[in-house]
C-alpha positions in Angstrom: 23.5 -35.2 11.9 23.9 -36.7 15.4 24.6 -40.4 15.7 23.9 -42.5 18.8 26.3 -45.3 19.6 25.8 -48.1 22.2 28.3 -49.6 24.5 29.6 -48.7 28.0 31.4 -46.0 29.8 34.8 -47.2 30.8 34.0 -46.1 34.4 31.3 -48.8 34.3 34.0 -51.5 33.7 37.1 -52.8 35.4 39.3 -51.9 32.4 42.2 -49.9 33.8 43.6 -46.6 32.5 46.7 -48.5 31.3 44.5 -51.1 29.6 42.7 -48.3 27.7 45.8 -46.4 26.7 47.9 -49.2 25.1 47.8 -52.7 23.7 46.7 -54.8 26.7 46.4 -58.2 25.0 45.7 -60.9 27.7 44.1 -58.4 30.1 40.7 -59.5 31.6 38.0 -57.0 32.6 34.2 -56.9 33.2 31.5 -54.5 32.2 28.8 -53.7 34.8 26.4 -51.5 32.8 25.4 -50.6 29.3 25.1 -47.0 28.1 24.8 -44.9 25.0 26.1 -41.5 23.8 25.2 -39.2 20.9 28.0 -37.9 18.8 27.7 -34.8 16.6 29.2 -35.9 13.3 32.2 -34.1 11.9 33.3 -33.3 8.4 32.6 -36.8 7.0 29.2 -38.0 8.0 29.9 -41.6 7.0 32.7 -42.3 9.5 33.8 -41.8 13.0 37.2 -40.1 12.7 40.2 -41.2 14.7 43.7 -39.9 15.4 46.9 -40.0 13.4 48.9 -43.0 14.4 49.3 -42.6 18.2 49.5 -38.9 18.7 46.2 -38.8 20.7 45.0 -35.8 18.7 41.8 -35.9 16.8 41.9 -35.8 13.0 38.5 -34.0 13.0 38.0 -31.5 15.8 34.4 -30.9 14.7 33.3 -34.4 15.8 32.1 -33.8 19.3 30.2 -35.1 22.4 28.6 -32.6 24.8 30.6 -29.9 23.0 34.1 -31.4 23.4 36.1 -33.4 20.9 35.7 -37.2 20.8 37.4 -39.6 18.5 37.8 -43.3 17.9 41.2 -44.5 19.0 41.3 -48.2 18.1 39.3 -51.4 18.2 40.0 -54.4 20.3 38.7 -58.0 20.1 37.6 -59.6 23.4 36.2 -63.0 24.2 34.1 -64.4 27.1 35.5 -67.8 26.5 32.8 -68.8 24.0 32.1 -65.8 21.8 34.2 -62.9 20.5 33.2 -59.3 20.3 34.7 -56.1 18.9 34.8 -53.0 21.0 35.8 -49.6 19.7 37.5 -47.4 22.3 36.7 -43.7 22.0 38.9 -41.0 23.6 37.2 -37.9 24.9 38.8 -34.5 25.4 37.4 -33.8 28.9 39.5 -30.7 29.6 39.1 -29.2 26.1 42.8 -28.9 25.3 42.4 -30.7 21.9 43.9 -34.1 22.8 43.8 -36.9 25.3 47.3 -36.6 26.6 48.0 -36.5 30.3 44.5 -37.3 31.7 44.0 -41.0 32.1 40.2 -40.8 32.2 40.2 -39.5 28.7 41.6 -42.7 27.2 38.9 -45.2 26.2 36.3 -42.9 27.8 33.5 -44.8 25.9 33.6 -48.4 24.7 31.4 -48.8 21.6 30.1 -52.3 20.7 30.7 -52.9 17.0 29.1 -55.2 14.5 25.9 -55.8 16.4 27.5 -58.2 19.0 27.1 -57.2 22.6 29.3 -58.6 25.3 27.5 -59.8 28.4 27.5 -57.9 31.7 29.5 -59.0 34.8 31.4 -61.6 32.8 35.2 -61.8 32.4 36.2 -60.5 29.0 39.8 -61.2 27.8 41.4 -58.9 25.3 42.7 -60.9 22.3 44.4 -57.9 20.8 44.0 -54.7 18.7 42.2 -55.5 15.4 42.0 -52.0 13.9 44.0 -48.9 14.5 43.4 -47.0 11.3 42.3 -43.4 10.7 38.6 -44.0 11.0 35.7 -46.5 11.2 32.4 -46.5 9.4 29.3 -45.2 11.0 26.9 -48.0 10.8 23.7 -47.3 12.8 21.2 -48.5 10.2 18.6 -50.8 11.8 18.3 -54.0 9.8 15.1 -53.7 7.7 13.2 -54.5 4.5 12.4 -52.0 1.7 8.8 -51.1 0.8 7.3 -53.6 -1.6 9.0 -56.7 -0.1 6.7 -59.7 0.1 6.7 -61.4 3.5 5.4 -65.0 3.9 2.2 -65.2 6.0 -0.1 -68.2 6.7 -2.4 -66.7 4.0 0.3 -66.3 1.4 2.9 -63.5 0.7 2.0 -59.9 1.5 3.8 -56.7 0.9 5.4 -55.6 4.1 3.7 -52.1 4.1 0.3 -53.8 4.2 1.1 -55.8 7.4 -0.3 -54.5 10.7 0.3 -55.2 14.4 -1.5 -58.5 15.3 -1.0 -60.0 11.8 0.6 -63.4 11.6 3.9 -64.0 9.7 5.6 -67.3 9.0 8.9 -67.9 10.7 11.5 -70.6 10.2 11.6 -71.8 13.8 8.2 -71.1 15.4 5.7 -71.2 12.6 3.2 -68.4 12.5 4.1 -65.6 14.9 2.2 -62.4 15.7 3.7 -59.0 14.7 4.1 -56.9 17.8 5.4 -53.7 16.3 6.0 -52.2 12.8 8.2 -49.2 12.1 9.4 -47.4 9.0 12.1 -45.0 8.0 12.2 -43.0 4.8 15.4 -41.8 3.3 15.5 -39.2 0.5 18.2 -38.2 -2.0 19.8 -35.8 0.6 20.0 -38.6 3.2 21.5 -41.1 0.7 24.0 -38.5 -0.6 25.1 -37.5 2.8 25.4 -41.1 4.0 26.0 -43.4 1.0 26.5 -46.4 3.4 22.8 -46.3 4.0 22.1 -47.2 0.3 20.1 -50.4 0.0 21.4 -53.7 -1.1 19.7 -55.5 -4.0 19.7 -59.3 -4.0 18.7 -60.4 -7.4 16.3 -63.2 -8.1 18.0 -66.5 -7.5 21.3 -64.9 -6.2 21.3 -66.8 -2.9 20.8 -70.2 -4.6 17.9 -72.7 -4.7 15.8 -70.1 -6.6 16.0 -67.6 -3.8 15.0 -64.9 -3.5 11.9 -65.6 -5.7 12.0 -62.0 -6.8 14.6 -59.2 -6.4 14.9 -58.4 -2.7 16.0 -55.0 -1.4 17.1 -54.6 2.2 19.2 -52.2 4.3 23.0 -52.8 4.4 23.1 -54.3 7.8 20.0 -56.5 7.4 21.2 -60.0 8.1 20.4 -62.8 5.7 20.5 -66.5 6.7 23.3 -68.5 5.0 22.8 -72.2 5.1 25.5 -74.3 3.5 28.2 -76.9 4.2 30.8 -74.2 3.9 29.3 -72.3 6.8 29.2 -75.6 8.8 33.0 -76.1 8.1 33.9 -72.6 9.0 31.7 -72.0 12.0 30.6 -75.4 13.2 27.0 -74.4 12.4 25.3 -74.9 9.0 23.3 -71.7 9.5 24.6 -68.3 10.3 23.2 -64.7 9.8 25.3 -62.4 7.6 24.7 -58.7 6.9 23.6 -58.1 3.3 26.5 -55.6 2.7 28.9 -58.4 3.5 27.4 -60.5 0.7 28.2 -57.9 -2.0 30.5 -59.7 -4.4 28.3 -62.7 -4.8 27.0 -62.5 -8.4 23.6 -60.7 -8.4 24.1 -58.9 -5.0 24.9 -55.3 -5.4 24.7 -51.8 -3.8 21.9 -49.7 -5.3 24.1 -46.8 -6.2 21.5 -44.9 -8.3 18.5 -45.1 -6.1 17.1 -41.6 -5.1 14.9 -42.7 -2.1 14.0 -45.7 -0.1 11.6 -46.5 2.7 12.7 -49.3 5.1 10.3 -51.2 7.3 11.0 -53.1 10.6 9.1 -56.1 11.9 9.3 -57.0 15.6 8.1 -60.2 17.2 8.2 -61.5 20.8 11.7 -62.8 20.0 14.3 -62.5 17.2 13.0 -64.6 14.3 14.0 -65.7 10.8 11.2 -64.7 8.4 10.8 -65.2 4.7 11.2 -62.2 2.4 10.5 -63.0 -1.3 11.0 -66.6 -0.1 14.5 -65.9 1.3 15.2 -66.4 5.0 16.3 -63.3 6.8 16.0 -61.7 10.2 13.4 -59.7 12.0 14.2 -56.6 14.1 16.6 -57.5 16.9 16.2 -55.7 20.2 19.6 -56.2 21.8 21.5 -53.3 23.3 22.8 -51.1 20.5 20.6 -52.7 17.9 17.9 -50.0 18.0 20.1 -47.0 17.4 18.5 -46.1 14.1 14.8 -46.3 14.9 14.7 -43.0 16.7 13.7 -42.1 20.3 10.0 -42.2 19.7 10.1 -45.7 18.2 12.4 -46.9 21.0 9.9 -45.6 23.5 7.1 -47.5 21.8 9.1 -50.7 21.8 10.1 -50.2 25.4 6.4 -49.9 26.3 5.8 -53.3 24.7 8.9 -54.9 26.0 10.0 -53.1 29.2 12.7 -55.7 29.8 14.8 -54.1 27.1 15.5 -51.2 29.4 17.2 -53.4 32.0 21.0 -53.2 32.0 21.3 -56.9 32.0 19.0 -57.4 29.0 20.7 -59.6 26.4 18.3 -61.4 24.1 19.5 -64.3 22.0 20.0 -64.0 18.2 17.9 -66.4 16.1 21.2 -67.6 14.7 24.8 -66.8 15.4 26.6 -64.2 13.3 30.3 -64.6 12.3 32.2 -62.4 14.8 34.4 -60.5 12.3 34.0 -58.9 8.9 37.1 -60.8 7.8 35.4 -64.1 8.5 32.3 -62.9 6.7 34.3 -62.0 3.6 36.1 -65.3 3.7 32.7 -67.1 3.8 31.6 -65.1 0.7 34.9 -65.7 -1.1 34.7 -69.5 -0.5 31.1 -69.6 -1.9 32.2 -67.7 -5.0 35.3 -69.7 -5.5 33.5 -73.0 -5.2 30.3 -71.8 -7.0 28.1 -73.0 -4.1 24.7 -71.5 -3.2 24.4 -69.5 0.0 21.0 -71.1 0.8 19.6 -74.6 0.2 16.6 -76.6 1.3 14.8 -73.8 3.2 11.0 -73.8 3.4 8.5 -71.6 5.2 
């Protein structure tokens, strides 16, 4: 199954050949345009395969882009002085000889934005260092969304998400009732979930977030971000409220991966801006339209959204998140571990 990834061609940046071929900690560069590429998955449909150590030869030659081998080389962390971002550098076998040795343009051919955070265009980005140089990275193109049956808070009371329609009002944390601009869905069957187990839903049991939330079991996609509001978050990130993907909350008592589910239908809710809505009473995000965030909705759905919001097609488009997200998986795991250790709720004093 082909997978679309978002980021930038290195030719649309000022990152040098040397900077893409080796550890370039301290180097500063800029990105001038966003792009996307579609990779044909190789032997393992759950990961993007890399190379062995630093031999610049793909572990999986069946993973291709436009018929030639492409592979993840390593991931760097960069900062714009305020926020940090992770960028996965992909090497591309332009000349078809099976490796990326000897041709500088093959190194770091495509720079993929990881973890949902998108660095701004035409802004100096400084490399903090290499943060991952392993054999592979997870494919993670699932659009954050709710499972069918989820009750969403509206001005007239909770409604199952599949009954909502464009034009209906939904309660939000920051802006009160907001009008639904677009609704999409994606059905996954046994074959899909077997082939890509990382798409299996996350179940958040009743009360698992604290303060009696969610009010009933809540099922969401792995990358669906839930609002964490706690003094621990404030101490760690200088903000009492942060958004954290549901799969990073696994380990909290009552939050688990649905290993035995045979099918699931996910729904996406889109508003004029990224919002925090209430699902089974628990605060969580709506669909985010930033570059790279719409990879899993499909070309037809992206076209529908672009018709509603033509600004998303602009290279400079960078909408704000409703809340910040911890920049690294390590920090998210630390946040979860501290809540577990101190037996503190993830959410407190939240009302629609």
